[in-house]
C-alpha positions as CSV (number, residue, x, y, z in Angstrom):
1,X,-12.5,11.1,-18.1
2,X,-9.7,13.7,-19.6
3,X,-6.1,12.9,-19.1
4,X,-6.3,15.7,-15.9
5,X,-8.4,13.1,-14.0
6,X,-5.7,11.6,-11.5
7,X,-7.5,8.5,-10.8
8,X,-6.8,5.0,-12.6
9,X,-10.7,4.0,-12.8
10,X,-10.7,0.1,-13.6
11,X,-12.4,-3.5,-12.5
12,X,-10.6,-4.5,-9.4
13,X,-7.4,-6.6,-9.4
14,X,-6.4,-9.1,-6.9
15,X,-4.0,-6.4,-5.6
16,X,-6.6,-4.0,-4.9
17,X,-8.7,-5.9,-2.7
18,X,-6.8,-5.1,0.8
19,X,-7.2,-1.6,0.0
20,X,-10.8,-1.9,-1.3
21,X,-11.4,-3.5,2.0
22,X,-10.1,-1.7,4.3
23,X,-12.0,1.3,2.8
24,X,-15.1,-0.8,3.2
25,X,-14.5,-0.9,6.5
26,X,-13.5,1.9,7.2
27,X,-16.8,3.3,5.8
28,X,-18.9,1.1,7.7
29,X,-17.3,2.4,11.4
30,X,-16.3,6.0,10.7
31,X,-19.3,7.0,8.2
32,X,-22.2,4.6,9.3
33,X,-21.3,4.3,12.6
34,X,-22.4,0.8,13.3
35,X,-19.2,-1.1,11.8
36,X,-19.1,-4.6,10.6
37,X,-22.6,-6.7,10.4
38,X,-21.9,-10.4,9.3
39,X,-25.5,-10.5,8.1
40,X,-25.3,-7.7,5.9
41,X,-21.9,-7.3,4.9
42,X,-20.7,-10.9,4.4
43,X,-19.4,-10.2,1.0
44,X,-16.2,-8.2,2.3
45,X,-14.6,-11.0,4.1
46,X,-14.2,-12.7,0.6
47,X,-14.1,-9.4,-1.8
48,X,-11.8,-11.6,-4.5
49,X,-14.0,-14.7,-4.2
50,X,-17.3,-12.8,-4.1
51,X,-16.7,-10.4,-6.9
52,X,-13.1,-11.1,-8.8
53,X,-13.8,-14.8,-9.2
54,X,-17.5,-14.8,-9.9
55,X,-18.1,-14.3,-13.7
56,X,-21.7,-12.1,-13.3
57,X,-20.1,-10.2,-10.3
58,X,-17.7,-7.3,-10.1
59,X,-15.6,-4.6,-8.2
60,X,-15.0,-1.6,-9.4
61,X,-12.4,0.8,-8.1
62,X,-10.7,4.1,-8.3
63,X,-7.1,4.1,-7.7
64,X,-5.4,7.1,-7.1
65,X,-1.2,7.1,-6.0
66,X,-1.9,3.4,-5.4
67,X,-4.4,3.9,-3.1
68,X,-7.9,2.1,-3.9
69,X,-10.2,5.7,-2.9
70,X,-13.4,4.5,-4.5
71,X,-15.4,1.5,-4.8
72,X,-19.0,-0.1,-6.3
73,X,-20.1,-3.4,-6.4
74,X,-22.3,-5.4,-8.2
75,X,-23.6,-9.1,-7.7
76,X,-26.6,-11.3,-8.5
77,X,-28.4,-11.7,-5.1
78,X,-31.5,-10.0,-4.9
79,X,-32.4,-7.9,-1.6
80,X,-34.0,-10.4,1.1
81,X,-37.0,-10.4,3.2
82,X,-36.7,-9.6,6.2
83,X,-35.4,-7.0,6.6
84,X,-36.7,-5.4,3.1
85,X,-40.1,-5.3,2.3
86,X,-41.5,-8.7,1.1
87,X,-42.8,-6.4,-2.4
88,X,-39.3,-5.6,-2.9
89,X,-37.8,-8.9,-2.4
90,X,-40.3,-10.3,-4.7
91,X,-39.7,-7.6,-7.3
92,X,-36.0,-8.1,-7.3
93,X,-35.4,-12.3,-7.4
94,X,-31.7,-13.7,-7.1
95,X,-30.5,-14.9,-10.5
96,X,-32.0,-11.8,-12.5
97,X,-31.3,-8.7,-10.4
98,X,-28.0,-6.9,-10.7
99,X,-27.8,-5.3,-6.8
100,X,-25.4,-2.1,-6.9
101,X,-23.6,-2.4,-3.5
102,X,-20.4,-0.7,-1.5
103,X,-20.5,2.4,-3.8
104,X,-18.1,4.2,-1.3
105,X,-15.5,7.4,-1.7
106,X,-13.0,8.4,0.6
107,X,-14.0,11.8,1.9
108,X,-11.3,13.4,0.3
109,X,-11.7,12.5,-2.7
110,X,-15.8,13.1,-3.2
111,X,-16.8,15.8,-5.4
112,X,-14.8,14.6,-8.4
113,X,-17.3,12.4,-10.0
114,X,-15.8,9.0,-9.1
115,X,-19.2,7.7,-7.7
116,X,-21.1,8.8,-11.0
117,X,-17.9,7.0,-13.0
118,X,-18.1,4.0,-11.4
119,X,-21.8,3.1,-11.2
120,X,-22.0,3.9,-14.9
121,X,-19.5,1.4,-15.1
122,X,-21.1,-0.7,-13.1
123,X,-24.7,-0.4,-15.3
124,X,-22.6,-1.0,-18.5
125,X,-21.2,-4.3,-16.9
126,X,-25.0,-5.3,-15.5
127,X,-26.3,-4.6,-19.2
128,X,-23.5,-6.1,-21.0
129,X,-23.9,-9.6,-19.2
130,X,-27.0,-10.3,-20.5
131,X,-28.9,-12.3,-17.7
132,X,-30.1,-9.3,-15.4
133,X,-33.4,-7.8,-15.7
134,X,-33.3,-5.0,-13.3
135,X,-30.7,-3.0,-11.4
136,X,-31.7,-2.5,-8.0
137,X,-30.2,-0.9,-4.9
138,X,-30.6,1.0,-1.3
139,X,-29.3,3.8,0.2
140,X,-29.3,5.3,3.7
141,X,-30.7,8.6,3.0
142,X,-29.2,9.8,6.8
143,X,-26.0,9.5,5.0
144,X,-24.9,13.3,3.8
145,X,-25.4,13.6,0.3
146,X,-26.8,9.8,-0.9
147,X,-30.2,10.9,-1.1
148,X,-29.7,13.3,-3.7
149,X,-27.0,11.4,-5.4
150,X,-29.3,8.3,-6.1
151,X,-32.4,10.2,-7.1
152,X,-30.3,11.9,-9.9
153,X,-29.6,8.4,-11.4
154,X,-32.2,6.0,-10.0
155,X,-36.0,5.6,-9.7
156,X,-37.4,5.2,-6.2
157,X,-39.2,2.1,-5.9
158,X,-40.2,2.1,-2.2
159,X,-39.5,4.2,1.0
160,X,-39.2,2.0,3.8
161,X,-37.8,5.1,6.3
162,X,-41.5,4.7,7.7
163,X,-40.7,1.1,8.6
164,X,-37.3,1.3,10.6
165,X,-36.5,-2.1,8.6
166,X,-32.8,-1.7,9.8
167,X,-33.4,-0.2,13.2
168,X,-32.6,3.0,14.4
169,X,-30.2,5.4,12.6
170,X,-31.2,3.8,9.2
171,X,-33.4,5.4,6.7
172,X,-33.3,2.8,3.9
173,X,-35.3,4.1,0.4
174,X,-35.0,1.3,-2.2
175,X,-33.9,2.3,-6.1
176,X,-34.0,0.9,-9.1
177,X,-31.6,2.2,-12.5
178,X,-33.0,1.5,-15.7
179,X,-30.9,-1.0,-17.6
180,X,-30.1,0.3,-20.9
181,X,-28.9,-2.6,-23.1
182,X,-25.3,-2.0,-25.2
183,X,-26.2,-1.3,-29.0
184,X,-25.1,-3.9,-31.5
185,X,-23.4,-3.3,-34.6
């Protein structure tokens, strides 16, 4: 990022947690239209405990003028069956899978490379952590721009749109991002 980039991009600090939670919840309600779903969003209740206090998890943020305007998180829990297809859950077991979640950018801060930069840093974290074999994510392709964004970074592993796995209005596609191990000098 150059000096004209008006964002601080970093691992979240404790003082970032309320702003990150606000952005995540706003996304659930305003953008996704279904709000907070405890079975899907349990991590949001305790972002600090789930991400900041867990050595294998990460919450990254972009901050602009003191406000969290973008988030990305990574944790060590693979996708569950159900609701996800059995073959996806078996391919991405908990413990060895880094799951990328909460990649959200406030609308007025989009098209500045924030999501791409946060995802890059999350991938670097997963690769450096050492215990992960794969980096997995799923997205709702009904969200404008989501499918094209993920296809530019990741490989599709399962198109669940025909299954309706998350119910009406959610068109899920599962992806994997190749983990690139850091070069050791």
